Residue, then its C-alpha position, 0 to 999 in steps of 0.5 A: x643664331x646669325x653667323x659672325x660678320x666680324x671675319x674668320x670665326x674662331x673656336x672661342x666663338x664656337x665655344x661661347x655659342x655652344x656654352x662650353x669650353x674651347x677644349x670640348x669644341x676641339x674634341x668634337x672637331x677632332x673626334x677625340x682624344x676625349x669623349x664628349x656627351x652626345x647632347x654637348x656634341x649636338x650643341x657644338x655641331x649646331x654652333x659650328x653651323x650657326x657661326x659658319x666656323x670652318x676648321x683650319x685644315x693646315x693647323x690640323x695637319x700640322x698638329x696631326x702630321x697628316x694632311x689627308x692629301x696624296x700627290x700624283x705626278x704624271x708625264x702628260x695627262x692627255x695620254x689616255x692610259x695616264x688619264x685612266x690611271x689618274x682617275x682610278x687613283x683619285x677615286x681610290x684616294x677619296x675612298x680612303x678620305x684623301x684628296x689627290x693633288x695632280x701634277x701634270x708635267x706636260x712632258x717637261x722635265x723642269x716642270x716635273x721637278x717644280x711639281x715635285x718640290x711643290x707637292x713636298x712643300x705641301x707635305x703630302x702624305x704620299x706621292x705616286x710618280x710616273x716620270x717624264x723620261x725615266x730619270x725620276x727625282x727619287x732621291x729628293x723624294x726619299x730624302x724628304x721622308x715622303x712615302x713613294x710609289x713609282x707607277x713605272x719600272x725603275x731600278x730597285x732602290x731602298x724605300x721605293x715601292x713600285x707597281x708594274x706589269x711585265x712589258x717585255x712579256x706583254x709585247x711578246x704576247x701581242x706580237x705573237x698574236x699577230x704572227x699567229x694570224x700568219x703574218x710574217x712581217x710585223x712592224x712596231x711603233x715604239x716609244x722613245x728608245x732611251x726610255x726603259x719601257x720602250x726598250x722592254x717592248x722592243x725586246x718583247x717584239x724581238x723575242x716573238x720574232x726570234x721564237x718564230x725563226x723570223x729575221x728581225x728587221x730593225x728598219x721596221x721599228x719606228x720610234x715616236x712619242x707616246x701620243x697621237x701625233x707620234x703615231x701619226x708621224x710614224x705611220x706617215x714615215x712608213x708610207x713615205x718610205x713605202x715600207x708599211x708592214x702587213x701587221x703593226x704593234x703600236x706602243x700605246x693607244x694614242x699612237x694607234x689612233x694617230x696611225x689609224x688617221x694616217x692610214x685612212x688618209x692614204x686609203x690603207x685599211x685596218x685590218x684588211x691591209x694592216x693588222x694592228x694591235x696596241x699596248x696600254x689600251x683603255x675602255x675607249x678602245x672598244x669605241x674606235x672604228x675599228x675597235x682596237x685589239x689591245x693589252x689592258x692593265x688591271x688599273x683598279x686593282x693597281x690603284x688599290x695596291x698603290x694606296x695600300x703601299x702608301x698607307x702602310x708606309x713600309x721602309x722596305x721597298x715593295x714590288x707588285x707585278x700585275x698580270x696584263x690581258x689581251x682584249x680582242x677587237x677588230x683591228x687585228x682581224x679577229x672577231x671581237x670577244x663581245x661578238x663571239 
């Protein structure tokens, strides 16, 4: 049977080609609500293929109240950690029969608002959200009735589920690891200091220094954007001020790469001259020279949990805290775990 050339094929045309009713065609397409004999089902499927009929996804979503789409809003997809999280969320969404619509705010709060409004207008079944500046548009989302999972630490609120790691404790761990090498001077490239996660990581750095009875030199904190450029600029500032610390904690992998570039330009060696560790490393950490010692998060497990939270759709907020782990590379001066 030739496909229709008259325009968009309707269910009536499929029913006519299959020799059955429009209702039966609907039952086959929607897998119910009534059973269809196998022979009839096969005729309908053959008619769908022959006519080139394509179900109207929007109409089906309106009828079922389920669009089979999730939304994801992130600050900047160029951040390696954010990209890794987006990747596993996309894969897990597909495993559950959902398409993921990605909104990249480009570190622009106005664009972030527009993306959220657009996703809500498309009636996504749920939204994953990591805000640009830790002032998320939570009330707008919850008012729409759309299930929400925050991928960052925010203040607890009714109906807002959250995934997180204990970033203060993780920062304490990596700083303590550097101090265990015998370094007395540990600097830090933090995130922007108005951000909650930057504050958590700075406090973890302070905790580790205090636990060792070391003086805290606030001049060794270098705020920067969570980017390669941010890390590069912060390292250049250290060099210009002649205050390059013997050991350095960077707040993400991008900052670490930027710092490595700046140090290389000035013949400052890592780890021989500056031992370095970073937060939120990805699988790429093992392919840098030197390989990076980094805090890793269990992204696959976190993505599975996030999908479960959205699909369960509890009215009460859910909080899941995940353990982090320290992956040893060459940048801190240790022998990498893969070589031990």
